[in-house]
MITIGU-312104 format. One record per residue: residue number from 1; residue in one letter; z, y, x of N, C-alpha, C in turn. Coordinates in nm, 2 decimals. Example, Ala and Ser with C-alpha at 12.3 -4.5 7.8 and 13.67 -1.06 7.14 Angstrom:
2
<pos:1, code:A, nZ:0.78, nY:-0.57, nX:1.32, caZ:0.78, caY:-0.45, caX:1.23, cZ:0.78, cY:-0.33, cX:1.32>
<pos:2, code:S, nZ:0.71, nY:-0.22, nX:1.28, caZ:0.71, caY:-0.11, caX:1.37, cZ:0.79, cY:0.00, cX:1.29>
This chain:
102
<pos:1, code:M, nZ:7.45, nY:9.65, nX:3.36, caZ:7.39, caY:9.55, caX:3.27, cZ:7.31, cY:9.45, cX:3.35>
<pos:2, code:R, nZ:7.33, nY:9.33, nX:3.31, caZ:7.25, caY:9.22, caX:3.38, cZ:7.12, cY:9.20, cX:3.30>
<pos:3, code:S, nZ:7.02, nY:9.14, nX:3.37, caZ:6.90, caY:9.10, caX:3.31, cZ:6.84, cY:8.97, cX:3.37>
<pos:4, code:I, nZ:6.76, nY:8.91, nX:3.29, caZ:6.69, caY:8.79, caX:3.34, cZ:6.55, cY:8.79, cX:3.29>
<pos:5, code:S, nZ:6.46, nY:8.71, nX:3.35, caZ:6.32, caY:8.70, caX:3.31, cZ:6.31, cY:8.60, cX:3.19>
<pos:6, code:V, nZ:6.20, nY:8.60, nX:3.12, caZ:6.18, caY:8.50, caX:3.02, cZ:6.17, cY:8.36, cX:3.08>
<pos:7, code:G, nZ:6.12, nY:8.35, nX:3.20, caZ:6.12, caY:8.21, caX:3.26, cZ:6.26, cY:8.16, cX:3.29>
<pos:8, code:E, nZ:6.35, nY:8.25, nX:3.33, caZ:6.50, caY:8.21, caX:3.35, cZ:6.56, cY:8.17, cX:3.21>
<pos:9, code:L, nZ:6.52, nY:8.25, nX:3.11, caZ:6.58, caY:8.21, caX:2.97, cZ:6.52, cY:8.07, cX:2.93>
<pos:10, code:K, nZ:6.40, nY:8.05, nX:2.95, caZ:6.33, caY:7.92, caX:2.91, cZ:6.40, cY:7.81, cX:2.98>
<pos:11, code:A, nZ:6.44, nY:7.83, nX:3.11, caZ:6.51, caY:7.72, caX:3.19, cZ:6.64, cY:7.69, cX:3.13>
<pos:12, code:L, nZ:6.72, nY:7.80, nX:3.09, caZ:6.85, caY:7.78, caX:3.03, cZ:6.83, cY:7.70, cX:2.90>
<pos:13, code:L, nZ:6.73, nY:7.74, nX:2.82, caZ:6.72, caY:7.67, caX:2.69, cZ:6.68, cY:7.53, cX:2.71>
<pos:14, code:D, nZ:6.59, nY:7.51, nX:2.81, caZ:6.55, caY:7.37, caX:2.84, cZ:6.66, cY:7.28, cX:2.89>
<pos:15, code:Q, nZ:6.76, nY:7.33, nX:2.94, caZ:6.88, caY:7.26, caX:2.99, cZ:6.96, cY:7.20, cX:2.87>
<pos:16, code:G, nZ:6.94, nY:7.26, nX:2.75, caZ:7.01, caY:7.21, caX:2.64, cZ:7.14, cY:7.27, cX:2.61>
<pos:17, code:D, nZ:7.17, nY:7.37, nX:2.70, caZ:7.30, caY:7.44, caX:2.68, cZ:7.30, cY:7.52, cX:2.55>
<pos:18, code:D, nZ:7.42, nY:7.54, nX:2.49, caZ:7.43, caY:7.63, caX:2.38, cZ:7.42, cY:7.77, cX:2.42>
<pos:19, code:V, nZ:7.31, nY:7.84, nX:2.40, caZ:7.29, caY:7.98, caX:2.45, cZ:7.30, cY:8.07, cX:2.33>
<pos:20, code:E, nZ:7.38, nY:8.18, nX:2.35, caZ:7.39, caY:8.29, caX:2.24, cZ:7.28, cY:8.38, cX:2.26>
<pos:21, code:L, nZ:7.18, nY:8.38, nX:2.17, caZ:7.06, caY:8.46, caX:2.18, cZ:7.04, cY:8.54, cX:2.06>
<pos:22, code:V, nZ:7.03, nY:8.68, nX:2.08, caZ:7.02, caY:8.77, caX:1.97, cZ:6.89, cY:8.85, cX:1.98>
<pos:23, code:D, nZ:6.82, nY:8.85, nX:1.88, caZ:6.69, caY:8.93, caX:1.87, cZ:6.72, cY:9.06, cX:1.80>
<pos:24, code:V, nZ:6.70, nY:9.17, nX:1.86, caZ:6.73, caY:9.30, caX:1.80, cZ:6.61, cY:9.37, cX:1.74>
<pos:25, code:R, nZ:6.50, nY:9.30, nX:1.72, caZ:6.39, caY:9.36, caX:1.65, cZ:6.41, cY:9.37, cX:1.50>
<pos:26, code:E, nZ:6.32, nY:9.43, nX:1.43, caZ:6.33, caY:9.44, caX:1.29, cZ:6.29, cY:9.31, cX:1.22>
<pos:27, code:P, nZ:6.33, nY:9.28, nX:1.09, caZ:6.31, caY:9.16, caX:1.03, cZ:6.16, cY:9.12, cX:1.03>
<pos:28, code:Y, nZ:6.07, nY:9.22, nX:1.00, caZ:5.93, caY:9.17, caX:1.00, cZ:5.88, cY:9.13, cX:1.13>
<pos:29, code:E, nZ:5.93, nY:9.18, nX:1.24, caZ:5.89, caY:9.14, caX:1.38, cZ:5.94, cY:9.00, cX:1.40>
<pos:30, code:Y, nZ:6.07, nY:8.98, nX:1.37, caZ:6.13, caY:8.85, caX:1.38, cZ:6.05, cY:8.74, cX:1.30>
<pos:31, code:A, nZ:6.01, nY:8.77, nX:1.18, caZ:5.93, caY:8.68, caX:1.10, cZ:5.80, cY:8.64, cX:1.16>
<pos:32, code:E, nZ:5.74, nY:8.74, nX:1.23, caZ:5.60, caY:8.71, caX:1.30, cZ:5.62, cY:8.61, cX:1.41>
<pos:33, code:G, nZ:5.74, nY:8.59, nX:1.47, caZ:5.76, caY:8.50, caX:1.57, cZ:5.88, cY:8.53, cX:1.66>
<pos:34, code:H, nZ:5.96, nY:8.44, nX:1.68, caZ:6.08, caY:8.47, caX:1.76, cZ:6.11, cY:8.34, cX:1.85>
<pos:35, code:V, nZ:6.19, nY:8.37, nX:1.95, caZ:6.23, caY:8.26, caX:2.04, cZ:6.32, cY:8.16, cX:1.96>
<pos:36, code:P, nZ:6.29, nY:8.03, nX:1.97, caZ:6.37, caY:7.93, caX:1.91, cZ:6.52, cY:7.95, cX:1.94>
<pos:37, code:G, nZ:6.60, nY:7.95, nX:1.83, caZ:6.75, caY:7.96, caX:1.85, cZ:6.80, cY:8.11, cX:1.85>
<pos:38, code:A, nZ:6.71, nY:8.21, nX:1.85, caZ:6.75, caY:8.34, caX:1.84, cZ:6.79, cY:8.38, cX:1.70>
<pos:39, code:R, nZ:6.90, nY:8.45, nX:1.69, caZ:6.94, caY:8.50, caX:1.56, cZ:6.91, cY:8.65, cX:1.55>
<pos:40, code:L, nZ:6.87, nY:8.69, nX:1.43, caZ:6.83, caY:8.83, caX:1.41, cZ:6.95, cY:8.92, cX:1.39>
<pos:41, code:A, nZ:6.94, nY:9.03, nX:1.46, caZ:7.04, caY:9.14, caX:1.44, cZ:6.97, cY:9.27, cX:1.49>
<pos:42, code:P, nZ:6.90, nY:9.33, nX:1.39, caZ:6.83, caY:9.46, caX:1.43, cZ:6.91, cY:9.56, cX:1.50>
<pos:43, code:L, nZ:6.86, nY:9.63, nX:1.59, caZ:6.93, caY:9.72, caX:1.68, cZ:7.03, cY:9.80, cX:1.61>
<pos:44, code:A, nZ:7.00, nY:9.86, nX:1.50, caZ:7.09, caY:9.94, caX:1.42, cZ:7.22, cY:9.87, cX:1.38>
<pos:45, code:T, nZ:7.21, nY:9.74, nX:1.37, caZ:7.32, caY:9.66, caX:1.32, cZ:7.41, cY:9.60, cX:1.43>
<pos:46, code:V, nZ:7.37, nY:9.62, nX:1.55, caZ:7.44, caY:9.57, caX:1.67, cZ:7.59, cY:9.61, cX:1.67>
<pos:47, code:P, nZ:7.62, nY:9.73, nX:1.64, caZ:7.76, caY:9.77, caX:1.64, cZ:7.85, cY:9.70, cX:1.54>
<pos:48, code:T, nZ:7.79, nY:9.65, nX:1.43, caZ:7.87, caY:9.58, caX:1.33, cZ:7.90, cY:9.44, cX:1.37>
<pos:49, code:L, nZ:7.82, nY:9.38, nX:1.46, caZ:7.85, caY:9.24, caX:1.50, cZ:7.92, cY:9.23, cX:1.63>
<pos:50, code:V, nZ:7.96, nY:9.34, nX:1.70, caZ:8.02, caY:9.33, caX:1.83, cZ:8.15, cY:9.24, cX:1.82>
<pos:51, code:G, nZ:8.23, nY:9.25, nX:1.71, caZ:8.34, caY:9.17, caX:1.70, cZ:8.32, cY:9.02, cX:1.68>
<pos:52, code:S, nZ:8.20, nY:8.98, nX:1.64, caZ:8.17, caY:8.84, caX:1.62, cZ:8.11, cY:8.78, cX:1.74>
<pos:53, code:L, nZ:8.07, nY:8.85, nX:1.84, caZ:8.01, caY:8.80, caX:1.96, cZ:8.11, cY:8.73, cX:2.05>
<pos:54, code:P, nZ:8.08, nY:8.62, nX:2.12, caZ:8.17, caY:8.56, caX:2.21, cZ:8.19, cY:8.65, cX:2.33>
<pos:55, code:R, nZ:8.31, nY:8.63, nX:2.39, caZ:8.35, caY:8.71, caX:2.51, cZ:8.35, cY:8.62, cX:2.63>
<pos:56, code:D, nZ:8.34, nY:8.49, nX:2.61, caZ:8.36, caY:8.39, caX:2.72, cZ:8.23, cY:8.33, cX:2.77>
<pos:57, code:V, nZ:8.11, nY:8.37, nX:2.71, caZ:7.98, caY:8.33, caX:2.75, cZ:7.89, cY:8.45, cX:2.74>
<pos:58, code:P, nZ:7.78, nY:8.44, nX:2.82, caZ:7.68, caY:8.55, caX:2.81, cZ:7.61, cY:8.55, cX:2.68>
<pos:59, code:V, nZ:7.58, nY:8.67, nX:2.63, caZ:7.50, caY:8.69, caX:2.51, cZ:7.36, cY:8.75, cX:2.56>
<pos:60, code:Y, nZ:7.25, nY:8.68, nX:2.53, caZ:7.12, caY:8.72, caX:2.58, cZ:7.06, cY:8.80, cX:2.47>
<pos:61, code:L, nZ:7.00, nY:8.91, nX:2.50, caZ:6.94, caY:9.00, caX:2.40, cZ:6.79, cY:9.02, cX:2.43>
<pos:62, code:L, nZ:6.71, nY:9.01, nX:2.32, caZ:6.56, caY:9.02, caX:2.33, cZ:6.52, cY:9.12, cX:2.22>
<pos:63, code:C, nZ:6.40, nY:9.17, nX:2.25, caZ:6.33, caY:9.25, caX:2.15, cZ:6.18, cY:9.23, cX:2.18>
<pos:64, code:A, nZ:6.09, nY:9.32, nX:2.15, caZ:5.95, caY:9.30, caX:2.17, cZ:5.91, cY:9.30, cX:2.32>
<pos:65, code:V, nZ:5.96, nY:9.40, nX:2.39, caZ:5.92, caY:9.41, caX:2.53, cZ:6.04, cY:9.44, cX:2.63>
<pos:66, code:G, nZ:6.16, nY:9.46, nX:2.58, caZ:6.28, caY:9.48, caX:2.66, cZ:6.35, cY:9.61, cX:2.65>
<pos:67, code:A, nZ:6.29, nY:9.71, nX:2.58, caZ:6.35, caY:9.84, caX:2.58, cZ:6.47, cY:9.84, cX:2.48>
<pos:68, code:R, nZ:6.45, nY:9.80, nX:2.36, caZ:6.56, caY:9.79, caX:2.26, cZ:6.67, cY:9.70, cX:2.30>
<pos:69, code:S, nZ:6.63, nY:9.59, nX:2.35, caZ:6.74, caY:9.49, caX:2.40, cZ:6.82, cY:9.55, cX:2.52>
<pos:70, code:A, nZ:6.75, nY:9.63, nX:2.60, caZ:6.82, caY:9.69, caX:2.72, cZ:6.93, cY:9.78, cX:2.66>
<pos:71, code:R, nZ:6.89, nY:9.87, nX:2.56, caZ:6.99, caY:9.96, caX:2.51, cZ:7.10, cY:9.88, cX:2.44>
<pos:72, code:A, nZ:7.07, nY:9.78, nX:2.37, caZ:7.18, caY:9.70, caX:2.30, cZ:7.27, cY:9.63, cX:2.41>
<pos:73, code:A, nZ:7.21, nY:9.58, nX:2.51, caZ:7.28, caY:9.51, caX:2.62, cZ:7.38, cY:9.61, cX:2.69>
<pos:74, code:A, nZ:7.32, nY:9.73, nX:2.72, caZ:7.41, caY:9.83, caX:2.79, cZ:7.52, cY:9.87, cX:2.70>
<pos:75, code:W, nZ:7.50, nY:9.89, nX:2.57, caZ:7.61, caY:9.93, caX:2.48, cZ:7.71, cY:9.81, cX:2.47>
<pos:76, code:L, nZ:7.66, nY:9.69, nX:2.45, caZ:7.75, caY:9.58, caX:2.44, cZ:7.84, cY:9.56, cX:2.56>
<pos:77, code:A, nZ:7.78, nY:9.58, nX:2.68, caZ:7.85, caY:9.56, caX:2.80, cZ:7.96, cY:9.66, cX:2.81>
<pos:78, code:E, nZ:7.94, nY:9.78, nX:2.75, caZ:8.05, caY:9.89, caX:2.75, cZ:8.17, cY:9.84, cX:2.66>
<pos:79, code:Q, nZ:8.13, nY:9.75, nX:2.56, caZ:8.23, caY:9.70, caX:2.47, cZ:8.30, cY:9.57, cX:2.52>
<pos:80, code:G, nZ:8.26, nY:9.53, nX:2.64, caZ:8.33, caY:9.41, caX:2.70, cZ:8.26, cY:9.28, cX:2.68>
<pos:81, code:V, nZ:8.13, nY:9.29, nX:2.62, caZ:8.06, caY:9.17, caX:2.61, cZ:7.97, cY:9.14, cX:2.73>
<pos:82, code:D, nZ:7.96, nY:9.02, nX:2.77, caZ:7.88, caY:8.98, caX:2.89, cZ:7.74, cY:8.98, cX:2.84>
<pos:83, code:A, nZ:7.67, nY:9.09, nX:2.82, caZ:7.54, caY:9.11, caX:2.76, cZ:7.43, cY:9.10, cX:2.87>
<pos:84, code:V, nZ:7.33, nY:9.03, nX:2.84, caZ:7.22, caY:9.01, caX:2.94, cZ:7.09, cY:9.04, cX:2.87>
<pos:85, code:N, nZ:7.01, nY:9.14, nX:2.92, caZ:6.88, caY:9.18, caX:2.87, cZ:6.78, cY:9.08, cX:2.92>
<pos:86, code:V, nZ:6.69, nY:9.03, nX:2.83, caZ:6.57, caY:8.95, caX:2.86, cZ:6.46, cY:9.04, cX:2.88>
<pos:87, code:E, nZ:6.42, nY:9.06, nX:3.01, caZ:6.31, caY:9.15, caX:3.05, cZ:6.18, cY:9.10, cX:2.99>
<pos:88, code:G, nZ:6.09, nY:9.19, nX:2.94, caZ:5.97, caY:9.15, caX:2.89, cZ:5.97, cY:9.10, cX:2.75>
<pos:89, code:G, nZ:6.08, nY:9.07, nX:2.70, caZ:6.10, caY:9.03, caX:2.56, cZ:6.01, cY:8.92, cX:2.50>
<pos:90, code:T, nZ:6.00, nY:8.93, nX:2.37, caZ:5.92, caY:8.82, caX:2.30, cZ:5.77, cY:8.83, cX:2.34>
<pos:91, code:A, nZ:5.72, nY:8.95, nX:2.37, caZ:5.58, caY:8.96, caX:2.41, cZ:5.55, cY:8.88, cX:2.54>
<pos:92, code:E, nZ:5.64, nY:8.89, nX:2.64, caZ:5.62, caY:8.82, caX:2.76, cZ:5.65, cY:8.67, cX:2.74>
<pos:93, code:W, nZ:5.74, nY:8.64, nX:2.65, caZ:5.77, caY:8.50, caX:2.62, cZ:5.65, cY:8.43, cX:2.56>
<pos:94, code:A, nZ:5.59, nY:8.49, nX:2.46, caZ:5.46, caY:8.44, caX:2.40, cZ:5.35, cY:8.44, cX:2.50>
<pos:95, code:G, nZ:5.34, nY:8.54, nX:2.58, caZ:5.23, caY:8.55, caX:2.69, cZ:5.24, cY:8.44, cX:2.79>
<pos:96, code:A, nZ:5.36, nY:8.39, nX:2.81, caZ:5.38, caY:8.28, caX:2.90, cZ:5.35, cY:8.14, cX:2.84>
<pos:97, code:G, nZ:5.32, nY:8.15, nX:2.70, caZ:5.28, caY:8.02, caX:2.64, cZ:5.40, cY:7.95, cX:2.59>
<pos:98, code:Y, nZ:5.52, nY:8.01, nX:2.59, caZ:5.64, caY:7.94, caX:2.54, cZ:5.64, cY:7.94, cX:2.38>
<pos:99, code:P, nZ:5.71, nY:7.85, nX:2.32, caZ:5.70, caY:7.83, caX:2.18, cZ:5.77, cY:7.95, cX:2.10>
<pos:100, code:L, nZ:5.72, nY:7.98, nX:1.98, caZ:5.78, caY:8.07, caX:1.89, cZ:5.80, cY:8.01, cX:1.76>
<pos:101, code:N, nZ:5.92, nY:8.04, nX:1.70, caZ:5.94, caY:8.00, caX:1.56, cZ:5.89, cY:8.10, cX:1.47>
<pos:102, code:R, nZ:5.83, nY:8.07, nX:1.35, caZ:5.78, caY:8.16, caX:1.26, cZ:5.83, cY:8.13, cX:1.12>
């Protein structure tokens, strides 16, 4: 499983590229603040969306601190998805002063 830092993710988003970003937290956590452009898919629902994820570009996964997203990324990688865990998650993203959508 691959991983990147929140700073590396911020740089990708700042480039303006279309980034596939999935937040695996619960809906209430997502509503409290999420990385702009992230779509919500709580960890328990990840198996149901594997067929809709792209296979030709990386899929970046986030959670609060990186544990749930690491589990999701490892599982998705086993399914053939180019899954990348964002280390430190939303907490580190917010701690770095990066914007959150609410």
